[in-house]
N, C-alpha and C positions, 0 to 999 in steps of 0.2 A: 504494499500500499504506499502510495505517495502522499505526502502532506507538507504544505508550505505555509509558513506563518505570514499572514497578510498584515495583521495589525496585534499588538501586544503592549497595552500600556495602562498605567494607573496613575491617576491624577487625584491629589486631595486638595480641598480648599474649603474654607468656611464650615468645618465640621462635617463635610461630606467626602465621599470618595467615588470616583467614576473608574470603572475598569472596562476596557474592551479587548476582548480576544477573538480574533477571527482566523481561523486555520482552513486553508483551501485543502480538500482531501478527496481521495477516490475510495474511501471506506464505504462500504455498502450500508453501513449503520447511518449514514448521513447522505441520503438521495439527492439532496440539495446541492451537494458538492461542497459544503461548508459546515464546519463545526464552530460555533460561536457562543459567546456569552457577552451581552451588553448590560452592564450593571451600574447603577446609581443608587446609593444608600448613604447611611449615616456611618460615621467612623466607629460607632459602638455596635455596628452589625445589622441594623435594620434595613431592609430592603424597601426602597421607595419605588423603584421601577427596574425590572430586568426582562430582556428578551433573550431567550435561549432556545436551543434544540438539543439539549443534553440526551433526550431519548427520541430522536427524531423518527426512527424506524418503527417505534411503537406509540408514541404520544404526539408526534408532529412538532410544530414550533409553538413556543409559549410566550405569553406576556403576563409577567408577574408584578403585583403591586402589593403593598402591605396588606390590603384588604382581600384579594382575589388572584386566582390563577386562570387564564383563558387560553384556549387554543386559537391561533391566528393563522391566516393565509399568508404564506412566505412571498413577499413581493419582489424579492431579489435582495442580494446583500446591500448594495449602495442605497437602494430605497429605505431598507430597514434601518441602517446606520442614520440616515437623514432624519426619519421619523423620530428615532430614539433621541437624537441631539435636538430636535425641535421640542419634544416633550420635556427634556431637561431644563431647556432654556425657559419654558412656559412655567415650570415649577420654581425655578430660581427667581423669577421676576415678581 
């Protein structure tokens, strides 16, 4: 199986943490071709918003908040990152 890291960073600011990990992969467990986690939360571990596909082959793509987890349609990696970053910006303003 081939895998290539596209993005992997952590940014902390104002009591919050943002982590983005995106790996392009041909692993059959990730039919989209990506293994990813886009996380925004507090420094003490609370999830405010997270998109991931940790179990894509069984659960699909998910959007997590502190209140809910819901399955989402995967619009493409670029589109999902843009959506995530827009939602963070809205929550910070």
